[in-house]
C-alpha positions, 0 to 999 in steps of 0.5 A: 499499499502507498503511503501519503509521501508516495502519492504526494511525490510519485517517482518521476516518469522517464522522458524520451523513448527508451531504445527498443533494440540495439540498432547495430545488431538488428542492422546486422541481421538485416544485412545478413538477410539481404546478403543471402536473399538480395534486395528483392528476394528479402521480404519484410517478413524475412527481415523482421524475422531475422532482426526480431522486430515488428514491421512497425518498428523496422519502419519507424527506425529505418523508414523503408526497406530501401533505406534499411538496405542502404544502411545494411550496405554501409555496415557491410562496407566496413567489413571490407575496410581493412582490405581496401585500406591497403590502397592507401598504405605507403606500399607498392602498387603490386602489394596493395592489389595482392592484399585487396585480392587476397582479402577479398578471397577470404571475405567472400568465402569466410564461414559464418556469413553468406558467401560472396560479396554483398555489393559486387553482384547486387541487384544486377537485374530488378523491377523498375520500381527499384531502379533507384536501389540499383542505381545506388548499388552500381555507384558503390561498384563505380567508387571501387573502380575509381578507387582502383584506378586511382591507386594505379595512377599513383603507382604510375606517378610513384614510378613502380607501374610503367607509365603506359599502362592504361589505369582504367582498363586494368582497374576494370579488369581487377573489378571484374576479377572481384566480381567473378570471385564473388559469383564463384564463392557463391557457387561453392568455391573455396578459399584456396580456389579463390586465392588462386584467382587472386594469384593470377590477377595479381600476376597481371598487375606484376606485368605492368610493373616498371 
């Protein structure tokens, strides 16, 4: 039974909306679902089941499936951040791309998450209403190509890559290799098999050494 002091001085109510879930954790669950099933293949029911939240909570926190996907892609990119950071390191161009390619092979084949790359082969074909999402993912792929080309151009400036090298063409070749490794990983290629592909691609970069 409450005493008179309790009635006169009720406990203060907490202000603000208490966090209903760990945003990064539910975003990671959405990321894994999109990674496994693709944007169109992952239904709201699939996503909410994996995230452990209601559709209402999903829309309240992330606004839309498209916005959730964009956030999941951004979180996914942090997984490969260490791999692509090799492009900025003070090492020669060949070593930088060897790290990128071997790192991609490791990520694409690692146990504990879906195989392949969430970005390399994502939303290549889609319904017209999802064109904005397809354009977003294509822009992410172009960013990777730009980073590859910039690193090769840096190698030309620093003298470890031959000046006549077509930086853009070599960057597109390496991008195609990464995309192909993603597809092969999804089809069951092992880490060792992907590393063999990475070695061949690295040898192509070596052909352009000054």
